[in-house]
Structures are given as C-alpha cells and as structure tokens.
C-alpha positions, 0 to 999 in steps of 0.5 A, a space after each residue: 565629518 560635516 554637520 548642517 543645520 538651519 538656525 533662526 536669529 531670535 534676539 531683537 538686535 539680530 546678528 550684530 557685532 557682539 553676537 558675531 564675536 560670541 560665535 567667533 569665540 566659540 568657533 575658535 575653541 574647535 578644530 572644525 571649520 564653521 561656515 554660515 550661508 544666507 541665500 547664495 552668500 556663504 561666509 567663514 564663521 571664524 571672521 566677525 566681519 564676514 558674519 556681519 556681511 550676511 546682514 541678518 535682522 531678527 527672524 532671519 534663518 541662516 544655514 550653519 555648516 561645521 566641517 571637521 572631527 569635532 563638528 557635532 559638538 561645535 554645532 550643538 554648542 552653536 545651536 544653544 548659543 542661538 537659542 540663548 539669543 547670544 546671551 542677550 535679554 531680548 
C-alpha cells in the first residue's frame, strides 16, 4: 500500500535537525518505508542527514510518501507531527 501527501513546514526554524530527528524516530516505529520529495530530489525519510539535504525553510511544501502495510497510520501520524510544528512553539 502507498500513501502520498503534500505537507507544509510551518515552524519558524524550518526542517532542521531536531525536527528531522522526530521524523526519523516516528518512521522507525513502522515497517513502511518513508520518503520525502522536494522538486526533483527524493530522499529516504529514515535518515536525518538525507532529510536535511532537502533544505526546507518555513513555508516549504514537500511531498511525503509512505510505502508498506502500515503506511496509512504512518502518514496520519506524520501529518499530525507537521501540524504540531514538530512540538515547537513557533
């Protein structure tokens, strides 16, 4: 099963190290594979460094893709993490 969704980065610091770490931690709880794509560049969502190569400041929209049996639940929780600004106040 595959889930694809566009997500917007709303926290002031953009997609930085702590935010990427939260994503990787979440992805590690599922058997599905997670990928992010910005323009033509697609990266593995289970790697902090790969996520950081996307260079996503506040306001950037990226495509998230989860592939696997539990991809729907992973995408739901990922969407919520983005909505909560990765747990940051701003």
